N, C-alpha and C positions, 0 to 999 in steps of 0.2 A: 303307460306311464302317468306321472301325475300330472294333471293340466291346473297350472297356477294361474289364478286371474289376480293375484297380488304381486309384486316384486319386493325386493328388500326394502325401498326406499317405503314404499306402503306399511310394510311391518314395523319401520322405524317410527313412522309418524303414529300410528296406532298405539306403539308403546309409550310414546311422549304423552298421548292423549288419556291413556289408563293413569299414568303416575300424576298428571295434572288433575284428574278427576279426584283422585284418591287423596290428593292433600286438600285439607280444610282452608276456604277462603276467609281471610280476615279473623273475626271474631266467632266465624260459624261453628256452633255446637255440634259435635260428633259424639253420637252415644256408643257405649260399649258394645251394644246389640250389632251397630252398623259396622263396627270395626270388623267384630267376629264374621260378619256375613261378607265382609270384603276378603277377610282371610280365605275363607272357604271358596270363594269365586275365584281368587288367583290362583289357588292350588288346583283348582279344575282347569283354568286357563294354562297353567303349567304342564299339565299332563297332557292336555290336547296338543300343545306345541312340540312335546316329545314324540307325540304319534305323529305330527307332520315331518318332524325332522327324521323319523325313522321311514317314511314313505320316500322322502328326498333321498335318503342313503341308500335304499334299494334302486331308485331311479338313476342315481348316479352310478352306482355300480353296474348296473345293466347297461349304461350308455356307453362307459369307459370299457368294459367287455366286449360291446359291439364294435366299437372303433378298433380295438386290438385285433380283433378277429377280421376285419377289414383288412386290417395292414399285415395280415399274416402273422402275428405273434402267436408263438406256440401256446397250445391251450392252458399249460400249468403256470404261465407268465402273465396271462389275460387277467386283468384286474389289480396288477400291482401297482400300489401307491395311492390306492381309493380311500383306504382306510387312515392313511397318513394326512390326505387332504382333510377327510372329515374331522381328524382330530385337530388339525390347525383352525378350521372353522369354528369347532364347538370350543377351543381352548382346553383340549385334552390331550394326554399323552397318546401316542399311537397304540399303545396296549390297549388302553380303554377305549379308543376309538374302534378298534379291531373287535373288541367285546358287543359295543353298541352296533356296529355293522351286523355282528352275529345274529343279535338280538331282533334288527329290523328285519333281516330276511326270514326268521321264525314266524314273526308278527305276520308277515305278507303271505306266509304259505300254510304252516301247521297250526298257529296259534291266532286264528281269526277272532274268536270270541275275546281273547285277551287284547288284541289290537283294539276293538270295538269299545271295551272297557277303558281303555287309556284315552282313547279319542272323547268317551264322555266324561272324563275325570273321575270315575269311578275307583280307579287304582293310579298310582304313580309308577314312575320308570322303574324304581327298585323293584317293585312287587311283579311288573311285568318280567323284569330279567329273574326274580326268584322262580316265577312259574316256567321259563324258558330252561332253567339250570335242572331244576328238579324233574321236569319232564323229558330231559335229555336222552335218557336210556331207552325210551320207549319207541316202537315203530310209529310211523307217520299217521296210522290210522288210530292206535291206542292213544297215540299224544292228541289228536284232535277229539278224541272222545273225553278225556280228562278235562281239556281246555273247555269244552262244550258244558260239562258237569258243574265246573266251578265258576265260570264267568258268564254264563247266558241266563239272562232272567228268565222264570218260568213263563213260557209262550201262552198258558192257559190263564194261570191266575196273575201274571205281571209281578209275582212275588221278585224281590231282589236276588240277585245271585249271591252264591254262598261268599265268594270273593268280597261282596261289598261291606262285610260284617266281619272280616276275619283279620287278626293282626298279621304281621309278617311270619312270626314263628308258627302261628296256628296254620298259617297257608303253606309253609314248607313241610310241616309235619302231615297234614292232610293229603299232601300229593306225596309224599313218600310212602304212606300207609297204600295209597291207591297203587303206585307203580310196583309195589311189592305184590299186590295181589294179581296184577293184570300180567306182569312177566317177571317172574322170580329170577329166570336165568338171566335177564339184562341186569338185575341189582347184583348177581354174583360176577358178572364181567365188569360191571363198573366197580365193584370192590377190588378186583384183582387189577384193575388198571390203575387205581387211586394207590395200592399198595406198591406197585411199581413205580410211581412218581413221588414216592417218599423223600423228603429233603430237609434241608435247613436253610432258613432264611433270616435275614436281619434287617432291621428298620429303625430309624431314629425316633424317639417320643422325647418329651419335654424334660427339661431341666438336666441335660446333658446325659440322658440315659438312651439305651436302646432296648428294643425287643428282640432277642434271640429266640426263633421258633422253631420247633422240631415238629414237621408234619408226618406222623408215624401211624403204623397200625394201632389198632387201639388197645391191644394187648401190651405191645411193646412200650406205647406210651404210658399205661399205667403203671407196668411194672417199674419204669424210670423212675416216675413220679414218686412211687411207694419206696423206693431204694432211699432215695435223697430226704424223704419226709422222715423214715425210720431212723436214719442216723443223725438228722437234725435233732429228733425227738430225744435220743441218747444223748448228744452234746448239752441240750438245754437241762437235761436231768441231771449232769455232772458239773452244773453250775456256770456254763458259756454263757456270758451277759448279752450276747446276740439274740435277735428273735429268731424264731424258727425260721421265718421267708428270707431272712438275711442269712443264716446258716446254708439253708439250701441252694440259695443262688451262689454264695462262695465255694460251697462243695462242686456246684455243677462246672464252674470254672477251673478249678483245681483239677478235676478228673478229667475234662477237656483237654487240657494244656498241659497236665503233668507238673504243675506248679506247685511250690508248697504252700505258697500264700496267694489268694486270688488277686492280689493288688500287684503281684509281680508282673513285670512285661517281658514276656519271651518270646515275643515274635517281632518281625519287621513291621514297623509302623511308620508311616510319613505323617508328620505334623508340620503343616506351614505357619508360620506364626512370624509376626514382625519383629525387626530388633527391638525395638522400645519395649515391646510387651515381655520378650524374653529376657533382655538383660537391663531393664529398666523398671519403671512403675506403669507402663501403658496398661490399658484396659481393654484394648482391642482384641476381640476373639480370635483364637486360632482355627484352623481347618484341618479336617482328616478327610484328605481327597481320596483315599482308598474305601472308606467306608460309603455303604449304599446311603445317597442323598446328601454326600459331602457334608455332613453334621458340622458345626461349629462347636467350640467348647471354650468357656470364659478363659482369660489370660491366666488368671490364678490357679486354675486347674493344671491348664498346660505346663506352667512352671512347676507344679507339683508332681506331674507324671516325668517332666524330663529330671528334676531333682531325684526322684525315687529311682530312676534308671540309672542315675550316675551313683547313686549310693549303693545299688544292688550290684555295682560293677558291670553292668550291661553295656556291650559296645555301642557307643554313640558317635554318629557320625553329624556334622552341621556342614551343609552346603548352602553356599550364599547365592542368591538370585539377585539379578540386578535389573533395575527398570530406569526408562528413559523419564526426562522431567514431567510426563503427564501422567506417569504411575504404570504406564505399560510394561511389562516385562519384556526384557531385551530380546531381538530376534535371535536365532539359532539354525542358520541354512547349514544344510547337509546335501552333497550331489550323491543322492541315492534316490531309488525307488519307493525302498519300503521304510517306513517311520520305525526305527530302532534306536536302541542305547540313549544317548543324552537327549535327543529330539522327542524320542517318547515319553522320557522322563519329564522333560519340559513342558509338553500338551498335558500330561496328566496333572501337573500343578496348576498350569495356567487355567484349565478348563475345570479344575477342581473335581474330577472323577465323574462328572456328568454330562450325558448325552447333550449336544449343543441344539438340539430340535428344541424350538419354544414349546412348553408345557409338557417335556418329556423328561420324567425324573429318574429315567431307566440309568444303569451304569455304562460307562463308555466299554465298548468292546471292539470297537474297530477305529482305527486313526485313518482318516479319510482325507483326500485330496479334494479341496473346494473346487478349483478348475482340475478336471481329471489330468492323471499323468499322461494318458493318451492323447491329449490335447495340449500338450507341452506346459502342463501345470509344474511348478517348482515343489520339490520336496522341502519345504521350509515351514517354519512356524506361520508365516503369513497366509500361507497356501493350505494349510491342516487343520483339522479339527476333529475333536473326538466325537463319536457317534456310537449309539447302541446298534446292535445287528438289525433289528427291524428297519430304522430311519436309513441305515445305509443302503441296504436293499430297496428301499421305498424310492430313493433318489434315483437308482438306475433304471426307473420306469421312463417311459417315453414323455416328454415335455417339462420335465423336471430341470431346474438350473438353478445353480448356487453360485455367488460370487462375494468375494472381499470387498468390503467398503470401509474408507477411511474418514468418514465425516461424524465418529464418535465424539463429542466434547471433550470426554474423558481419555481419549486414545485408546482405548480397550479395543481387542480384537473384535470385529463385527461381520457376521455373514449374513448375507440377505438370500432367501429361499424364494424362489419364484415357481408356483405350482403351474400344473399343465393349464387350469383356468385363468391364469396371469395375476393370481393374488401373490401379494408380496409379504413376507414376514422376515423381521431382522431378529438375531440373537447376538448379545454380548458375552463375552467372555466374563465369569465371575470378577469381581474387584478384588484384587488382591490385599492382604493387610497393609495399611498404611504404614510407610516407613517414618522413622526420624530422619528428615534428610537435612543432608550439608550441602549447602548451596555456595558456590564459587563464582562470583559476579565479576566479568571482565569488563573493561571501558565501554561505554555506550557505542562505539563504533567497530566493536568486534562482538562476535557472537557469544552468547551466554553458555559458559562450560558447566556442566552439572553432573555430577555424580552422585548415584543413588544406590543404596543397598536397603530394598524394602522388605525383605523376607528372609528368614532363613528357613532350610527344609531340614527337618530334623528326622533323620533315620534311626530309629531305636531297635537294635538287633541283639540276639543272644549269643551271636559269635561272629567272627570275620566274614565268614562265608554267606551269611545271612545279608 
């Protein structure tokens, strides 16, 4: 295991020293050459820090697994929660942390030359990850061979390693060619596995747009693109005023949804918007809690979506959500073990479809009891939160604790996570759209009575059953 001669406070002081030394004092003149040198040295320092983080991640995993074995934890459950701790420490999502932990294990076993190149600052963490992924199909022996060929300097001449002068694309291409030569059967197995994992995904991008991505076998993907392109070219030749790209995008939506026009709304969509933005001239964005990343859309766009749904005679349901004076959504308590029905809808809207673990952007998959039901935790909005599958499983590991806290100045639902090492992390529910608040103030010797209607949940559906 790694022996540390520095602790976290030492590293913090070193960081402060580096930052202070990099800043010019007074009227001190710093040349451009000095700036470039500093950029290069800081990049090398970042790489070295990543290598040390990888070593620490491997050590943490080994320590937790050893403890689990002593406590009689079943082998398949040992190490559960390690990636979640790494993610919280590095301010990364659990999925990204799991990838980093896998990379760390590869560097410690099969890719020792890559690990040394990272420690020396000759490559960055992203290129180290590229090497780990591209050499994945190989046996440990062949993997170590490619690692040595690419990342080890020439022992006789001292010439730089090939990886030292390669771009990331060149590096990936060189490894693929070597893998195909060393183990063609492994490439075939990997292709078959990739085809089995074909999928469609969506993620938000700028300007209220999304990427709808199909990961397909190459022949199917090229055929789909060619069909859209051919029909778009035909429409352009017939005088369609849209660009070819616009037509292809519209055709894809129409063919996938069966709509006559791409702008039609034919599926159930939840849209959370303040009353002022929907019915007045408010400009606060609306939220799409069902979409990955819970993207926001401008108020004007939201009003246009609602108006189009009404004009198209699409069934439109408006449900009012209420908040207390602090802006927190009103509690909905149910005497039940499972989160279903109205409470499930409420949690989806309150948490806006995103896992409540800090820095995790995954969509909610589980409605989780903060205090477990087995420990008499209530099935209520106060004691429940939305989590992704990985985070819900991680919190079941030994030593993890969660509790609801009530010291948030804005009154939003707040959960504190205490990791097995005692580190504390808090997550607050996203702020709902700000309402146009009506306030009725009683005499000073009586409590203030306030009624709020902060947001509407618009459900746009193509028929009553939806």
